[in-house]
Chimera marker file (.cmm) of the C-alpha trace (Angstrom):
<marker_set name="trace">
<marker id="1" x="162.648" y="-68.772" z="-125.300" r="1" g="1" b="0" radius="0.5"/>
<marker id="2" x="163.816" y="-71.616" z="-127.432" r="1" g="1" b="0" radius="0.5"/>
<marker id="3" x="162.087" y="-74.978" z="-127.978" r="1" g="1" b="0" radius="0.5"/>
<marker id="4" x="164.709" y="-77.192" z="-127.037" r="1" g="1" b="0" radius="0.5"/>
<marker id="5" x="164.467" y="-81.300" z="-127.025" r="1" g="1" b="0" radius="0.5"/>
<marker id="6" x="166.437" y="-83.237" z="-124.421" r="1" g="1" b="0" radius="0.5"/>
<marker id="7" x="168.000" y="-86.359" z="-125.277" r="1" g="1" b="0" radius="0.5"/>
<marker id="8" x="165.451" y="-88.393" z="-123.233" r="1" g="1" b="0" radius="0.5"/>
<marker id="9" x="162.472" y="-86.731" z="-125.574" r="1" g="1" b="0" radius="0.5"/>
<marker id="10" x="164.573" y="-88.166" z="-128.749" r="1" g="1" b="0" radius="0.5"/>
<marker id="11" x="164.641" y="-91.885" z="-127.092" r="1" g="1" b="0" radius="0.5"/>
<marker id="12" x="160.721" y="-91.452" z="-126.369" r="1" g="1" b="0" radius="0.5"/>
<marker id="13" x="160.147" y="-90.525" z="-129.952" r="1" g="1" b="0" radius="0.5"/>
<marker id="14" x="162.505" y="-93.647" z="-131.049" r="1" g="1" b="0" radius="0.5"/>
<marker id="15" x="160.321" y="-95.903" z="-128.494" r="1" g="1" b="0" radius="0.5"/>
<marker id="16" x="156.945" y="-94.717" z="-129.815" r="1" g="1" b="0" radius="0.5"/>
<marker id="17" x="158.252" y="-95.020" z="-133.544" r="1" g="1" b="0" radius="0.5"/>
<marker id="18" x="159.317" y="-98.886" z="-132.784" r="1" g="1" b="0" radius="0.5"/>
<marker id="19" x="155.980" y="-99.872" z="-131.033" r="1" g="1" b="0" radius="0.5"/>
<marker id="20" x="154.291" y="-98.344" z="-134.010" r="1" g="1" b="0" radius="0.5"/>
<marker id="21" x="156.099" y="-100.142" z="-136.382" r="1" g="1" b="0" radius="0.5"/>
<marker id="22" x="155.644" y="-103.606" z="-134.488" r="1" g="1" b="0" radius="0.5"/>
<marker id="23" x="151.851" y="-102.778" z="-134.684" r="1" g="1" b="0" radius="0.5"/>
<marker id="24" x="151.933" y="-102.214" z="-138.235" r="1" g="1" b="0" radius="0.5"/>
<marker id="25" x="154.328" y="-105.156" z="-138.861" r="1" g="1" b="0" radius="0.5"/>
<marker id="26" x="151.494" y="-107.109" z="-136.607" r="1" g="1" b="0" radius="0.5"/>
<marker id="27" x="148.782" y="-105.747" z="-138.751" r="1" g="1" b="0" radius="0.5"/>
<marker id="28" x="150.409" y="-106.467" z="-142.100" r="1" g="1" b="0" radius="0.5"/>
<marker id="29" x="150.945" y="-109.943" z="-141.029" r="1" g="1" b="0" radius="0.5"/>
<marker id="30" x="147.137" y="-110.382" z="-140.174" r="1" g="1" b="0" radius="0.5"/>
<marker id="31" x="146.000" y="-108.733" z="-143.552" r="1" g="1" b="0" radius="0.5"/>
<marker id="32" x="148.422" y="-111.552" z="-145.272" r="1" g="1" b="0" radius="0.5"/>
<marker id="33" x="146.817" y="-114.168" z="-143.826" r="1" g="1" b="0" radius="0.5"/>
<marker id="34" x="143.567" y="-113.189" z="-144.332" r="1" g="1" b="0" radius="0.5"/>
<marker id="35" x="144.497" y="-112.540" z="-147.878" r="1" g="1" b="0" radius="0.5"/>
<marker id="36" x="145.877" y="-115.791" z="-148.252" r="1" g="1" b="0" radius="0.5"/>
<marker id="37" x="142.696" y="-117.396" z="-146.751" r="1" g="1" b="0" radius="0.5"/>
<marker id="38" x="140.565" y="-115.029" z="-149.473" r="1" g="1" b="0" radius="0.5"/>
<marker id="39" x="143.002" y="-116.584" z="-151.995" r="1" g="1" b="0" radius="0.5"/>
<marker id="40" x="142.466" y="-120.247" z="-150.887" r="1" g="1" b="0" radius="0.5"/>
<marker id="41" x="138.535" y="-119.579" z="-151.069" r="1" g="1" b="0" radius="0.5"/>
<marker id="42" x="138.883" y="-118.324" z="-154.629" r="1" g="1" b="0" radius="0.5"/>
<marker id="43" x="140.758" y="-121.902" z="-155.410" r="1" g="1" b="0" radius="0.5"/>
<marker id="44" x="137.794" y="-123.591" z="-154.005" r="1" g="1" b="0" radius="0.5"/>
<marker id="45" x="135.319" y="-121.706" z="-155.714" r="1" g="1" b="0" radius="0.5"/>
<marker id="46" x="137.162" y="-122.560" z="-159.252" r="1" g="1" b="0" radius="0.5"/>
<marker id="47" x="138.010" y="-126.176" z="-158.510" r="1" g="1" b="0" radius="0.5"/>
<marker id="48" x="133.705" y="-126.464" z="-156.872" r="1" g="1" b="0" radius="0.5"/>
<marker id="49" x="132.884" y="-125.180" z="-160.907" r="1" g="1" b="0" radius="0.5"/>
<marker id="50" x="135.348" y="-126.667" z="-162.660" r="1" g="1" b="0" radius="0.5"/>
<marker id="51" x="136.054" y="-130.389" z="-160.853" r="1" g="1" b="0" radius="0.5"/>
<marker id="52" x="131.988" y="-131.595" z="-161.688" r="1" g="1" b="0" radius="0.5"/>
<marker id="53" x="132.533" y="-130.898" z="-165.461" r="1" g="1" b="0" radius="0.5"/>
<marker id="54" x="136.034" y="-132.246" z="-165.891" r="1" g="1" b="0" radius="0.5"/>
<marker id="55" x="135.331" y="-135.342" z="-166.752" r="1" g="1" b="0" radius="0.5"/>
<marker id="56" x="132.159" y="-134.476" z="-168.898" r="1" g="1" b="0" radius="0.5"/>
<marker id="57" x="134.530" y="-131.847" z="-170.799" r="1" g="1" b="0" radius="0.5"/>
<marker id="58" x="137.001" y="-134.168" z="-171.703" r="1" g="1" b="0" radius="0.5"/>
<marker id="59" x="134.952" y="-136.861" z="-172.773" r="1" g="1" b="0" radius="0.5"/>
<marker id="60" x="133.089" y="-134.741" z="-175.358" r="1" g="1" b="0" radius="0.5"/>
<marker id="61" x="136.768" y="-134.059" z="-176.615" r="1" g="1" b="0" radius="0.5"/>
<marker id="62" x="137.236" y="-137.494" z="-177.345" r="1" g="1" b="0" radius="0.5"/>
<marker id="63" x="139.770" y="-138.421" z="-174.269" r="1" g="1" b="0" radius="0.5"/>
<marker id="64" x="137.378" y="-140.688" z="-172.646" r="1" g="1" b="0" radius="0.5"/>
<marker id="65" x="138.476" y="-139.639" z="-168.935" r="1" g="1" b="0" radius="0.5"/>
<marker id="66" x="136.538" y="-141.335" z="-166.101" r="1" g="1" b="0" radius="0.5"/>
<marker id="67" x="138.568" y="-140.541" z="-162.658" r="1" g="1" b="0" radius="0.5"/>
<marker id="68" x="139.649" y="-137.461" z="-160.964" r="1" g="1" b="0" radius="0.5"/>
<marker id="69" x="142.525" y="-137.113" z="-158.394" r="1" g="1" b="0" radius="0.5"/>
<marker id="70" x="142.508" y="-133.938" z="-156.024" r="1" g="1" b="0" radius="0.5"/>
<marker id="71" x="145.676" y="-132.790" z="-154.622" r="1" g="1" b="0" radius="0.5"/>
<marker id="72" x="147.880" y="-135.171" z="-155.881" r="1" g="1" b="0" radius="0.5"/>
<marker id="73" x="151.431" y="-134.365" z="-154.500" r="1" g="1" b="0" radius="0.5"/>
<marker id="74" x="155.032" y="-136.184" z="-154.397" r="1" g="1" b="0" radius="0.5"/>
<marker id="75" x="158.588" y="-135.239" z="-153.306" r="1" g="1" b="0" radius="0.5"/>
<marker id="76" x="161.362" y="-137.599" z="-154.872" r="1" g="1" b="0" radius="0.5"/>
<marker id="77" x="164.949" y="-136.464" z="-154.260" r="1" g="1" b="0" radius="0.5"/>
<marker id="78" x="164.788" y="-132.982" z="-152.912" r="1" g="1" b="0" radius="0.5"/>
<marker id="79" x="161.701" y="-132.404" z="-155.711" r="1" g="1" b="0" radius="0.5"/>
<marker id="80" x="158.091" y="-131.837" z="-154.741" r="1" g="1" b="0" radius="0.5"/>
<marker id="81" x="155.228" y="-131.526" z="-157.173" r="1" g="1" b="0" radius="0.5"/>
<marker id="82" x="151.596" y="-130.554" z="-156.331" r="1" g="1" b="0" radius="0.5"/>
<marker id="83" x="148.679" y="-131.102" z="-158.677" r="1" g="1" b="0" radius="0.5"/>
<marker id="84" x="145.357" y="-129.389" z="-158.044" r="1" g="1" b="0" radius="0.5"/>
<marker id="85" x="143.746" y="-131.829" z="-160.195" r="1" g="1" b="0" radius="0.5"/>
<marker id="86" x="144.156" y="-135.250" z="-162.035" r="1" g="1" b="0" radius="0.5"/>
<marker id="87" x="141.747" y="-136.822" z="-164.745" r="1" g="1" b="0" radius="0.5"/>
<marker id="88" x="142.695" y="-140.061" z="-165.766" r="1" g="1" b="0" radius="0.5"/>
<marker id="89" x="142.070" y="-143.026" z="-167.649" r="1" g="1" b="0" radius="0.5"/>
<marker id="90" x="143.829" y="-146.549" z="-168.905" r="1" g="1" b="0" radius="0.5"/>
<marker id="91" x="145.858" y="-144.571" z="-171.227" r="1" g="1" b="0" radius="0.5"/>
<marker id="92" x="145.594" y="-140.859" z="-170.378" r="1" g="1" b="0" radius="0.5"/>
<marker id="93" x="145.923" y="-138.773" z="-167.689" r="1" g="1" b="0" radius="0.5"/>
<marker id="94" x="145.367" y="-134.879" z="-167.222" r="1" g="1" b="0" radius="0.5"/>
<marker id="95" x="147.116" y="-132.659" z="-165.114" r="1" g="1" b="0" radius="0.5"/>
<marker id="96" x="144.978" y="-129.430" z="-163.977" r="1" g="1" b="0" radius="0.5"/>
<marker id="97" x="146.265" y="-126.404" z="-162.356" r="1" g="1" b="0" radius="0.5"/>
<marker id="98" x="143.660" y="-124.345" z="-160.810" r="1" g="1" b="0" radius="0.5"/>
<marker id="99" x="143.762" y="-120.346" z="-160.245" r="1" g="1" b="0" radius="0.5"/>
<marker id="100" x="141.473" y="-117.330" z="-159.487" r="1" g="1" b="0" radius="0.5"/>
<marker id="101" x="143.394" y="-115.450" z="-162.393" r="1" g="1" b="0" radius="0.5"/>
<marker id="102" x="145.202" y="-117.014" z="-164.991" r="1" g="1" b="0" radius="0.5"/>
<marker id="103" x="148.861" y="-115.218" z="-165.801" r="1" g="1" b="0" radius="0.5"/>
<marker id="104" x="151.564" y="-116.269" z="-168.266" r="1" g="1" b="0" radius="0.5"/>
<marker id="105" x="153.701" y="-117.378" z="-164.763" r="1" g="1" b="0" radius="0.5"/>
<marker id="106" x="151.116" y="-119.379" z="-163.968" r="1" g="1" b="0" radius="0.5"/>
<marker id="107" x="151.206" y="-121.195" z="-167.555" r="1" g="1" b="0" radius="0.5"/>
<marker id="108" x="155.180" y="-121.508" z="-167.103" r="1" g="1" b="0" radius="0.5"/>
<marker id="109" x="154.803" y="-122.959" z="-163.529" r="1" g="1" b="0" radius="0.5"/>
<marker id="110" x="152.566" y="-125.834" z="-164.966" r="1" g="1" b="0" radius="0.5"/>
<marker id="111" x="154.860" y="-126.308" z="-168.046" r="1" g="1" b="0" radius="0.5"/>
<marker id="112" x="157.529" y="-126.938" z="-165.700" r="1" g="1" b="0" radius="0.5"/>
<marker id="113" x="155.344" y="-129.383" z="-163.210" r="1" g="1" b="0" radius="0.5"/>
<marker id="114" x="154.318" y="-131.343" z="-166.281" r="1" g="1" b="0" radius="0.5"/>
<marker id="115" x="158.067" y="-131.867" z="-167.448" r="1" g="1" b="0" radius="0.5"/>
<marker id="116" x="158.370" y="-133.233" z="-163.669" r="1" g="1" b="0" radius="0.5"/>
<marker id="117" x="155.249" y="-135.270" z="-163.348" r="1" g="1" b="0" radius="0.5"/>
<marker id="118" x="155.985" y="-138.532" z="-164.714" r="1" g="1" b="0" radius="0.5"/>
<marker id="119" x="159.683" y="-138.856" z="-162.613" r="1" g="1" b="0" radius="0.5"/>
<marker id="120" x="157.884" y="-137.930" z="-159.437" r="1" g="1" b="0" radius="0.5"/>
<marker id="121" x="154.411" y="-140.416" z="-160.665" r="1" g="1" b="0" radius="0.5"/>
<marker id="122" x="156.182" y="-143.038" z="-162.552" r="1" g="1" b="0" radius="0.5"/>
<marker id="123" x="153.048" y="-145.164" z="-161.934" r="1" g="1" b="0" radius="0.5"/>
<marker id="124" x="151.718" y="-143.004" z="-164.771" r="1" g="1" b="0" radius="0.5"/>
<marker id="125" x="154.864" y="-143.266" z="-166.685" r="1" g="1" b="0" radius="0.5"/>
<marker id="126" x="152.634" y="-145.037" z="-169.124" r="1" g="1" b="0" radius="0.5"/>
<marker id="127" x="150.089" y="-142.580" z="-169.561" r="1" g="1" b="0" radius="0.5"/>
<marker id="128" x="149.881" y="-139.977" z="-172.446" r="1" g="1" b="0" radius="0.5"/>
<marker id="129" x="150.217" y="-136.551" z="-169.911" r="1" g="1" b="0" radius="0.5"/>
<marker id="130" x="147.947" y="-134.042" z="-171.484" r="1" g="1" b="0" radius="0.5"/>
<marker id="131" x="148.470" y="-130.313" z="-169.452" r="1" g="1" b="0" radius="0.5"/>
<marker id="132" x="145.175" y="-127.994" z="-168.775" r="1" g="1" b="0" radius="0.5"/>
<marker id="133" x="144.898" y="-124.757" z="-166.872" r="1" g="1" b="0" radius="0.5"/>
<marker id="134" x="141.788" y="-123.692" z="-164.983" r="1" g="1" b="0" radius="0.5"/>
<marker id="135" x="140.938" y="-120.131" z="-163.630" r="1" g="1" b="0" radius="0.5"/>
<marker id="136" x="137.312" y="-118.092" z="-162.987" r="1" g="1" b="0" radius="0.5"/>
<marker id="137" x="139.604" y="-115.049" z="-164.948" r="1" g="1" b="0" radius="0.5"/>
<marker id="138" x="141.600" y="-115.510" z="-168.124" r="1" g="1" b="0" radius="0.5"/>
<marker id="139" x="142.565" y="-112.932" z="-170.057" r="1" g="1" b="0" radius="0.5"/>
<marker id="140" x="142.850" y="-113.454" z="-173.929" r="1" g="1" b="0" radius="0.5"/>
<marker id="141" x="147.152" y="-113.404" z="-174.028" r="1" g="1" b="0" radius="0.5"/>
<marker id="142" x="146.880" y="-115.619" z="-170.873" r="1" g="1" b="0" radius="0.5"/>
<marker id="143" x="144.740" y="-118.023" z="-173.789" r="1" g="1" b="0" radius="0.5"/>
<marker id="144" x="147.176" y="-117.459" z="-176.564" r="1" g="1" b="0" radius="0.5"/>
<marker id="145" x="149.886" y="-118.101" z="-174.164" r="1" g="1" b="0" radius="0.5"/>
<marker id="146" x="148.846" y="-121.607" z="-173.249" r="1" g="1" b="0" radius="0.5"/>
<marker id="147" x="147.220" y="-122.731" z="-176.299" r="1" g="1" b="0" radius="0.5"/>
<marker id="148" x="150.527" y="-122.368" z="-177.933" r="1" g="1" b="0" radius="0.5"/>
<marker id="149" x="152.162" y="-124.291" z="-175.198" r="1" g="1" b="0" radius="0.5"/>
<marker id="150" x="149.778" y="-126.858" z="-175.662" r="1" g="1" b="0" radius="0.5"/>
<marker id="151" x="147.368" y="-126.598" z="-172.506" r="1" g="1" b="0" radius="0.5"/>
<marker id="152" x="143.632" y="-127.013" z="-172.641" r="1" g="1" b="0" radius="0.5"/>
<marker id="153" x="142.057" y="-123.685" z="-171.046" r="1" g="1" b="0" radius="0.5"/>
<marker id="154" x="139.038" y="-124.254" z="-168.768" r="1" g="1" b="0" radius="0.5"/>
<marker id="155" x="136.995" y="-121.091" z="-167.709" r="1" g="1" b="0" radius="0.5"/>
<marker id="156" x="133.784" y="-120.534" z="-165.815" r="1" g="1" b="0" radius="0.5"/>
<marker id="157" x="130.491" y="-119.773" z="-167.789" r="1" g="1" b="0" radius="0.5"/>
<marker id="158" x="127.951" y="-119.109" z="-165.703" r="1" g="1" b="0" radius="0.5"/>
<marker id="159" x="127.320" y="-122.399" z="-163.505" r="1" g="1" b="0" radius="0.5"/>
<marker id="160" x="129.179" y="-124.530" z="-165.654" r="1" g="1" b="0" radius="0.5"/>
<marker id="161" x="133.131" y="-125.224" z="-167.440" r="1" g="1" b="0" radius="0.5"/>
<marker id="162" x="134.288" y="-124.772" z="-171.187" r="1" g="1" b="0" radius="0.5"/>
<marker id="163" x="137.115" y="-124.967" z="-172.894" r="1" g="1" b="0" radius="0.5"/>
<marker id="164" x="138.447" y="-121.725" z="-174.516" r="1" g="1" b="0" radius="0.5"/>
<marker id="165" x="140.695" y="-123.475" z="-177.053" r="1" g="1" b="0" radius="0.5"/>
<marker id="166" x="140.456" y="-122.955" z="-180.583" r="1" g="1" b="0" radius="0.5"/>
<marker id="167" x="138.334" y="-125.222" z="-182.578" r="1" g="1" b="0" radius="0.5"/>
<marker id="168" x="141.730" y="-127.207" z="-184.469" r="1" g="1" b="0" radius="0.5"/>
<marker id="169" x="143.284" y="-126.915" z="-180.753" r="1" g="1" b="0" radius="0.5"/>
<marker id="170" x="145.842" y="-130.123" z="-180.179" r="1" g="1" b="0" radius="0.5"/>
<marker id="171" x="146.948" y="-130.571" z="-177.083" r="1" g="1" b="0" radius="0.5"/>
<marker id="172" x="150.818" y="-131.219" z="-176.227" r="1" g="1" b="0" radius="0.5"/>
<marker id="173" x="151.865" y="-134.691" z="-174.834" r="1" g="1" b="0" radius="0.5"/>
<marker id="174" x="154.229" y="-135.250" z="-172.307" r="1" g="1" b="0" radius="0.5"/>
<link id1="1" id2="2" r="1" g="1" b="0" radius="0.2"/>
<link id1="2" id2="3" r="1" g="1" b="0" radius="0.2"/>
<link id1="3" id2="4" r="1" g="1" b="0" radius="0.2"/>
<link id1="4" id2="5" r="1" g="1" b="0" radius="0.2"/>
<link id1="5" id2="6" r="1" g="1" b="0" radius="0.2"/>
<link id1="6" id2="7" r="1" g="1" b="0" radius="0.2"/>
<link id1="7" id2="8" r="1" g="1" b="0" radius="0.2"/>
<link id1="8" id2="9" r="1" g="1" b="0" radius="0.2"/>
<link id1="9" id2="10" r="1" g="1" b="0" radius="0.2"/>
<link id1="10" id2="11" r="1" g="1" b="0" radius="0.2"/>
<link id1="11" id2="12" r="1" g="1" b="0" radius="0.2"/>
<link id1="12" id2="13" r="1" g="1" b="0" radius="0.2"/>
<link id1="13" id2="14" r="1" g="1" b="0" radius="0.2"/>
<link id1="14" id2="15" r="1" g="1" b="0" radius="0.2"/>
<link id1="15" id2="16" r="1" g="1" b="0" radius="0.2"/>
<link id1="16" id2="17" r="1" g="1" b="0" radius="0.2"/>
<link id1="17" id2="18" r="1" g="1" b="0" radius="0.2"/>
<link id1="18" id2="19" r="1" g="1" b="0" radius="0.2"/>
<link id1="19" id2="20" r="1" g="1" b="0" radius="0.2"/>
<link id1="20" id2="21" r="1" g="1" b="0" radius="0.2"/>
<link id1="21" id2="22" r="1" g="1" b="0" radius="0.2"/>
<link id1="22" id2="23" r="1" g="1" b="0" radius="0.2"/>
<link id1="23" id2="24" r="1" g="1" b="0" radius="0.2"/>
<link id1="24" id2="25" r="1" g="1" b="0" radius="0.2"/>
<link id1="25" id2="26" r="1" g="1" b="0" radius="0.2"/>
<link id1="26" id2="27" r="1" g="1" b="0" radius="0.2"/>
<link id1="27" id2="28" r="1" g="1" b="0" radius="0.2"/>
<link id1="28" id2="29" r="1" g="1" b="0" radius="0.2"/>
<link id1="29" id2="30" r="1" g="1" b="0" radius="0.2"/>
<link id1="30" id2="31" r="1" g="1" b="0" radius="0.2"/>
<link id1="31" id2="32" r="1" g="1" b="0" radius="0.2"/>
<link id1="32" id2="33" r="1" g="1" b="0" radius="0.2"/>
<link id1="33" id2="34" r="1" g="1" b="0" radius="0.2"/>
<link id1="34" id2="35" r="1" g="1" b="0" radius="0.2"/>
<link id1="35" id2="36" r="1" g="1" b="0" radius="0.2"/>
<link id1="36" id2="37" r="1" g="1" b="0" radius="0.2"/>
<link id1="37" id2="38" r="1" g="1" b="0" radius="0.2"/>
<link id1="38" id2="39" r="1" g="1" b="0" radius="0.2"/>
<link id1="39" id2="40" r="1" g="1" b="0" radius="0.2"/>
<link id1="40" id2="41" r="1" g="1" b="0" radius="0.2"/>
<link id1="41" id2="42" r="1" g="1" b="0" radius="0.2"/>
<link id1="42" id2="43" r="1" g="1" b="0" radius="0.2"/>
<link id1="43" id2="44" r="1" g="1" b="0" radius="0.2"/>
<link id1="44" id2="45" r="1" g="1" b="0" radius="0.2"/>
<link id1="45" id2="46" r="1" g="1" b="0" radius="0.2"/>
<link id1="46" id2="47" r="1" g="1" b="0" radius="0.2"/>
<link id1="47" id2="48" r="1" g="1" b="0" radius="0.2"/>
<link id1="48" id2="49" r="1" g="1" b="0" radius="0.2"/>
<link id1="49" id2="50" r="1" g="1" b="0" radius="0.2"/>
<link id1="50" id2="51" r="1" g="1" b="0" radius="0.2"/>
<link id1="51" id2="52" r="1" g="1" b="0" radius="0.2"/>
<link id1="52" id2="53" r="1" g="1" b="0" radius="0.2"/>
<link id1="53" id2="54" r="1" g="1" b="0" radius="0.2"/>
<link id1="54" id2="55" r="1" g="1" b="0" radius="0.2"/>
<link id1="55" id2="56" r="1" g="1" b="0" radius="0.2"/>
<link id1="56" id2="57" r="1" g="1" b="0" radius="0.2"/>
<link id1="57" id2="58" r="1" g="1" b="0" radius="0.2"/>
<link id1="58" id2="59" r="1" g="1" b="0" radius="0.2"/>
<link id1="59" id2="60" r="1" g="1" b="0" radius="0.2"/>
<link id1="60" id2="61" r="1" g="1" b="0" radius="0.2"/>
<link id1="61" id2="62" r="1" g="1" b="0" radius="0.2"/>
<link id1="62" id2="63" r="1" g="1" b="0" radius="0.2"/>
<link id1="63" id2="64" r="1" g="1" b="0" radius="0.2"/>
<link id1="64" id2="65" r="1" g="1" b="0" radius="0.2"/>
<link id1="65" id2="66" r="1" g="1" b="0" radius="0.2"/>
<link id1="66" id2="67" r="1" g="1" b="0" radius="0.2"/>
<link id1="67" id2="68" r="1" g="1" b="0" radius="0.2"/>
<link id1="68" id2="69" r="1" g="1" b="0" radius="0.2"/>
<link id1="69" id2="70" r="1" g="1" b="0" radius="0.2"/>
<link id1="70" id2="71" r="1" g="1" b="0" radius="0.2"/>
<link id1="71" id2="72" r="1" g="1" b="0" radius="0.2"/>
<link id1="72" id2="73" r="1" g="1" b="0" radius="0.2"/>
<link id1="73" id2="74" r="1" g="1" b="0" radius="0.2"/>
<link id1="74" id2="75" r="1" g="1" b="0" radius="0.2"/>
<link id1="75" id2="76" r="1" g="1" b="0" radius="0.2"/>
<link id1="76" id2="77" r="1" g="1" b="0" radius="0.2"/>
<link id1="77" id2="78" r="1" g="1" b="0" radius="0.2"/>
<link id1="78" id2="79" r="1" g="1" b="0" radius="0.2"/>
<link id1="79" id2="80" r="1" g="1" b="0" radius="0.2"/>
<link id1="80" id2="81" r="1" g="1" b="0" radius="0.2"/>
<link id1="81" id2="82" r="1" g="1" b="0" radius="0.2"/>
<link id1="82" id2="83" r="1" g="1" b="0" radius="0.2"/>
<link id1="83" id2="84" r="1" g="1" b="0" radius="0.2"/>
<link id1="84" id2="85" r="1" g="1" b="0" radius="0.2"/>
<link id1="85" id2="86" r="1" g="1" b="0" radius="0.2"/>
<link id1="86" id2="87" r="1" g="1" b="0" radius="0.2"/>
<link id1="87" id2="88" r="1" g="1" b="0" radius="0.2"/>
<link id1="88" id2="89" r="1" g="1" b="0" radius="0.2"/>
<link id1="89" id2="90" r="1" g="1" b="0" radius="0.2"/>
<link id1="90" id2="91" r="1" g="1" b="0" radius="0.2"/>
<link id1="91" id2="92" r="1" g="1" b="0" radius="0.2"/>
<link id1="92" id2="93" r="1" g="1" b="0" radius="0.2"/>
<link id1="93" id2="94" r="1" g="1" b="0" radius="0.2"/>
<link id1="94" id2="95" r="1" g="1" b="0" radius="0.2"/>
<link id1="95" id2="96" r="1" g="1" b="0" radius="0.2"/>
<link id1="96" id2="97" r="1" g="1" b="0" radius="0.2"/>
<link id1="97" id2="98" r="1" g="1" b="0" radius="0.2"/>
<link id1="98" id2="99" r="1" g="1" b="0" radius="0.2"/>
<link id1="99" id2="100" r="1" g="1" b="0" radius="0.2"/>
<link id1="100" id2="101" r="1" g="1" b="0" radius="0.2"/>
<link id1="101" id2="102" r="1" g="1" b="0" radius="0.2"/>
<link id1="102" id2="103" r="1" g="1" b="0" radius="0.2"/>
<link id1="103" id2="104" r="1" g="1" b="0" radius="0.2"/>
<link id1="104" id2="105" r="1" g="1" b="0" radius="0.2"/>
<link id1="105" id2="106" r="1" g="1" b="0" radius="0.2"/>
<link id1="106" id2="107" r="1" g="1" b="0" radius="0.2"/>
<link id1="107" id2="108" r="1" g="1" b="0" radius="0.2"/>
<link id1="108" id2="109" r="1" g="1" b="0" radius="0.2"/>
<link id1="109" id2="110" r="1" g="1" b="0" radius="0.2"/>
<link id1="110" id2="111" r="1" g="1" b="0" radius="0.2"/>
<link id1="111" id2="112" r="1" g="1" b="0" radius="0.2"/>
<link id1="112" id2="113" r="1" g="1" b="0" radius="0.2"/>
<link id1="113" id2="114" r="1" g="1" b="0" radius="0.2"/>
<link id1="114" id2="115" r="1" g="1" b="0" radius="0.2"/>
<link id1="115" id2="116" r="1" g="1" b="0" radius="0.2"/>
<link id1="116" id2="117" r="1" g="1" b="0" radius="0.2"/>
<link id1="117" id2="118" r="1" g="1" b="0" radius="0.2"/>
<link id1="118" id2="119" r="1" g="1" b="0" radius="0.2"/>
<link id1="119" id2="120" r="1" g="1" b="0" radius="0.2"/>
<link id1="120" id2="121" r="1" g="1" b="0" radius="0.2"/>
<link id1="121" id2="122" r="1" g="1" b="0" radius="0.2"/>
<link id1="122" id2="123" r="1" g="1" b="0" radius="0.2"/>
<link id1="123" id2="124" r="1" g="1" b="0" radius="0.2"/>
<link id1="124" id2="125" r="1" g="1" b="0" radius="0.2"/>
<link id1="125" id2="126" r="1" g="1" b="0" radius="0.2"/>
<link id1="126" id2="127" r="1" g="1" b="0" radius="0.2"/>
<link id1="127" id2="128" r="1" g="1" b="0" radius="0.2"/>
<link id1="128" id2="129" r="1" g="1" b="0" radius="0.2"/>
<link id1="129" id2="130" r="1" g="1" b="0" radius="0.2"/>
<link id1="130" id2="131" r="1" g="1" b="0" radius="0.2"/>
<link id1="131" id2="132" r="1" g="1" b="0" radius="0.2"/>
<link id1="132" id2="133" r="1" g="1" b="0" radius="0.2"/>
<link id1="133" id2="134" r="1" g="1" b="0" radius="0.2"/>
<link id1="134" id2="135" r="1" g="1" b="0" radius="0.2"/>
<link id1="135" id2="136" r="1" g="1" b="0" radius="0.2"/>
<link id1="136" id2="137" r="1" g="1" b="0" radius="0.2"/>
<link id1="137" id2="138" r="1" g="1" b="0" radius="0.2"/>
<link id1="138" id2="139" r="1" g="1" b="0" radius="0.2"/>
<link id1="139" id2="140" r="1" g="1" b="0" radius="0.2"/>
<link id1="140" id2="141" r="1" g="1" b="0" radius="0.2"/>
<link id1="141" id2="142" r="1" g="1" b="0" radius="0.2"/>
<link id1="142" id2="143" r="1" g="1" b="0" radius="0.2"/>
<link id1="143" id2="144" r="1" g="1" b="0" radius="0.2"/>
<link id1="144" id2="145" r="1" g="1" b="0" radius="0.2"/>
<link id1="145" id2="146" r="1" g="1" b="0" radius="0.2"/>
<link id1="146" id2="147" r="1" g="1" b="0" radius="0.2"/>
<link id1="147" id2="148" r="1" g="1" b="0" radius="0.2"/>
<link id1="148" id2="149" r="1" g="1" b="0" radius="0.2"/>
<link id1="149" id2="150" r="1" g="1" b="0" radius="0.2"/>
<link id1="150" id2="151" r="1" g="1" b="0" radius="0.2"/>
<link id1="151" id2="152" r="1" g="1" b="0" radius="0.2"/>
<link id1="152" id2="153" r="1" g="1" b="0" radius="0.2"/>
<link id1="153" id2="154" r="1" g="1" b="0" radius="0.2"/>
<link id1="154" id2="155" r="1" g="1" b="0" radius="0.2"/>
<link id1="155" id2="156" r="1" g="1" b="0" radius="0.2"/>
<link id1="156" id2="157" r="1" g="1" b="0" radius="0.2"/>
<link id1="157" id2="158" r="1" g="1" b="0" radius="0.2"/>
<link id1="158" id2="159" r="1" g="1" b="0" radius="0.2"/>
<link id1="159" id2="160" r="1" g="1" b="0" radius="0.2"/>
<link id1="160" id2="161" r="1" g="1" b="0" radius="0.2"/>
<link id1="161" id2="162" r="1" g="1" b="0" radius="0.2"/>
<link id1="162" id2="163" r="1" g="1" b="0" radius="0.2"/>
<link id1="163" id2="164" r="1" g="1" b="0" radius="0.2"/>
<link id1="164" id2="165" r="1" g="1" b="0" radius="0.2"/>
<link id1="165" id2="166" r="1" g="1" b="0" radius="0.2"/>
<link id1="166" id2="167" r="1" g="1" b="0" radius="0.2"/>
<link id1="167" id2="168" r="1" g="1" b="0" radius="0.2"/>
<link id1="168" id2="169" r="1" g="1" b="0" radius="0.2"/>
<link id1="169" id2="170" r="1" g="1" b="0" radius="0.2"/>
<link id1="170" id2="171" r="1" g="1" b="0" radius="0.2"/>
<link id1="171" id2="172" r="1" g="1" b="0" radius="0.2"/>
<link id1="172" id2="173" r="1" g="1" b="0" radius="0.2"/>
<link id1="173" id2="174" r="1" g="1" b="0" radius="0.2"/>
</marker_set>
C-alpha cells in the first residue's frame, strides 16, 4: 500500500508551520526586549561606577569640572543628539559616552556626536569641548583607537573608575 499525501494534509502542514513560525517570532521579540533591558541595566551599572568619580578624575587631570548633567539631548533641524553624561565648568565641557563594551564603532559614533554638539547646544559654544568614552569592558585596540582620536578612556577598576590613557595623553578639543 502506497503512502499518499492529500492536498488537505499539505494545507494542514502549512498551517502548522505558519503557527510555529509565529510562535518563534513572538519568542524572538520577547528575547530581544529582554536583551535590550539587560543592555540598559548594564548602561546603568556603567554610569553607577563612572559618574561618582568623574569630577574627581577630571580635576586630577587639571580640568576643574564641578557639575555633571545626565542624558543631555537635543533636536535641531532634524538632527538629534544624545550625550550620556556631560561634565562642565566655566570654560570646559566633557561629553562622556557610556558603553558596557567599547568598540571602534562606538568611538566613531561619539566622534560624530562631538562634531555636531555645539550646533545643537549653542549654550556650550564658548566652552572647550572634550570627549570621553567609559566602559566596563575595554579592549587594548579600542583604547588605542579612542586615544588616537583624542578621547579620554574611562574604565572600571574595582569600585572606582580610572583613566586608561597614556601618561602624555593630550585630549582633542572640539
